[in-house]
C-alpha positions in Angstrom: 47.1 101.4 110.7 48.0 104.5 108.7 45.7 105.5 105.8 47.2 105.8 102.4 47.0 109.6 102.7 48.7 109.6 106.1 51.4 107.3 104.8 52.1 109.5 101.8 52.2 112.5 104.1 54.8 110.7 106.3 56.8 109.7 103.3 56.9 113.3 102.1 58.1 114.5 105.5 60.8 111.9 105.6 62.0 112.8 102.1 62.0 116.4 103.0 64.2 115.6 106.1 66.6 113.7 103.8 66.8 116.7 101.4 67.4 119.1 104.3 70.1 116.7 105.5 71.8 116.6 102.1 71.6 120.4 101.8 73.4 120.7 105.2 76.0 118.3 104.0 76.5 120.2 100.7 77.1 123.4 102.8 79.5 121.5 105.1 81.6 120.0 102.2 81.6 123.4 100.5 83.2 125.0 103.6 85.7 122.1 103.7 86.7 122.6 100.0 87.1 126.4 100.1 90.7 127.5 99.6 92.1 128.8 102.8 95.3 130.3 101.4 95.9 133.8 102.8 93.1 133.6 105.3 93.7 134.7 108.8 93.8 131.9 111.4 90.7 133.2 113.2 88.7 133.0 109.9 89.8 129.4 109.3 88.9 128.5 112.9 85.5 130.0 112.4 85.0 128.0 109.2 86.1 124.8 111.0 83.6 125.5 113.8 80.9 126.2 111.3 81.6 123.0 109.3 81.6 120.9 112.5 78.3 122.5 113.5 76.7 121.7 110.1 77.7 118.1 110.3 76.4 117.8 113.8 73.1 119.4 112.8 72.8 117.1 109.8 73.4 114.1 112.0 70.7 115.2 114.4 68.3 115.6 111.4 69.1 112.1 110.2 68.6 110.5 113.6 65.3 112.2 113.9 63.9 110.5 110.8 61.3 108.0 111.7 61.4 105.8 108.6 64.2 103.3 109.0 65.2 103.1 105.3 65.4 106.9 105.0 67.3 107.1 108.3 69.9 104.6 107.1 70.2 106.4 103.8 70.7 109.8 105.5 73.3 108.5 108.0 75.3 106.8 105.3 75.1 110.0 103.1 76.5 112.0 106.0 79.2 109.3 106.6 80.3 109.6 103.0 80.5 113.4 103.2 82.6 113.1 106.4 85.0 110.8 104.6 85.1 113.2 101.7 86.2 116.0 104.0 88.9 113.8 105.6 87.1 112.8 108.8 87.7 109.1 108.3 87.2 108.0 112.0 83.9 109.9 112.3 82.8 108.5 108.9 83.6 104.9 109.9 81.7 105.3 113.1 78.6 106.8 111.4 78.7 104.1 108.7 78.5 101.5 111.5 75.5 103.3 112.9 73.8 103.3 109.5 74.5 99.6 109.2 72.8 98.9 112.5 69.8 100.9 111.4 69.7 99.1 108.1 69.8 95.7 109.8 66.5 96.5 111.5 64.6 97.0 108.2 61.9 94.4 108.2 61.5 93.8 104.4 64.3 91.6 103.0 64.5 93.4 99.7 64.6 96.9 101.2 67.2 95.7 103.8 69.4 94.2 101.1 69.1 97.3 99.0 70.0 99.5 102.0 73.0 97.4 102.8 74.2 97.4 99.2 74.0 101.2 99.1 76.0 101.5 102.3 78.7 99.1 100.9 78.9 101.2 97.7 79.2 104.5 99.7 81.9 102.9 101.8 83.8 101.9 98.6 83.4 105.3 97.0 84.7 106.8 100.3 87.7 104.5 100.1 86.6 102.7 103.3 86.7 99.0 102.9 83.5 97.3 104.0 83.4 94.3 106.3 83.1 90.9 104.5 80.3 90.0 106.9 78.3 92.9 105.5 77.9 91.4 102.0 76.4 88.3 103.6 73.5 90.5 104.7 72.5 91.1 101.1 70.0 88.3 100.6 67.6 89.5 98.0 68.0 90.5 94.3 71.5 89.1 94.7 72.7 89.3 91.1 72.0 93.0 90.6 73.1 94.0 94.1 76.4 92.0 93.7 77.0 93.6 90.3 76.5 97.1 91.8 79.1 96.2 94.5 81.7 94.7 92.3 81.3 97.5 89.8 82.5 99.9 92.5 85.3 97.6 93.7 87.8 98.1 90.9 90.3 100.0 93.2 90.0 97.9 96.4 92.7 95.7 97.8 93.5 92.4 96.0 92.1 90.4 99.0 88.8 92.3 99.0 88.5 92.3 95.2 89.0 88.5 95.1 86.4 88.0 97.9 83.8 90.3 96.2 84.4 88.6 92.8 83.9 85.1 94.3 80.5 86.1 95.7 79.3 86.6 92.1 79.9 83.0 91.1 76.7 81.2 90.3 74.8 84.3 89.1 74.8 83.6 85.3 72.9 86.8 84.5 75.8 88.9 85.6 78.7 86.7 84.3 79.4 88.8 81.2 79.4 92.0 83.1 81.7 90.6 85.8 84.1 89.3 83.2 84.2 92.8 81.7 85.0 94.3 85.1 87.8 91.7 85.6 89.2 92.7 82.2 89.0 96.4 83.2 90.9 95.7 86.5 93.5 93.4 84.7 93.8 94.9 81.2 96.8 92.7 80.3 94.6 89.6 80.5 91.7 91.2 78.5 92.3 89.1 75.4 92.3 85.9 77.4 89.1 86.9 79.2 87.5 87.8 75.8 88.4 84.3 74.5 86.7 82.7 77.6 83.6 84.8 77.0 83.4 83.7 73.4 84.1 80.1 74.3 81.4 79.8 77.0 79.0 82.2 75.2 78.3 84.4 78.3 
């Protein structure tokens, strides 16, 4: 059993690993976003190699993290950065790895939060999450569902309707969800407002 001091030391090391991972990602994305107009082909090739190496190194750092929650966070952060730089296949694969790691988190609240963060990162990366994934969110359902649906305004109609239906029964987020529905469907905003007033959400 770790002492409190040892546990704090481990946590600091894990957080430092995540920070180093994010710094590598920032460098990698910066390389990807640099304007290559007028550059010689050899220079661009070097940049591509450098970027690939940075991603590979950041993945190695993430996989070396002992704490499961931090590892899941780091892997999903890298996946998001990969998607941002156009590497969708690699991003999708890494998101799947981060999900598998998150599934093994023992605490239900921590596991639900980790899964929620992965879903949101997938949505922000314009990668549709699996409908089975939302079923793994089993704690703090109202807040987690609201976070998910808040980031789902631009998803497909099918996924939007599915996500929206998961919010039924959570009265504490009814008003917020109605506001999001109005934002996605502005031409029905007056009707939605009338319903809110009628049922006093």
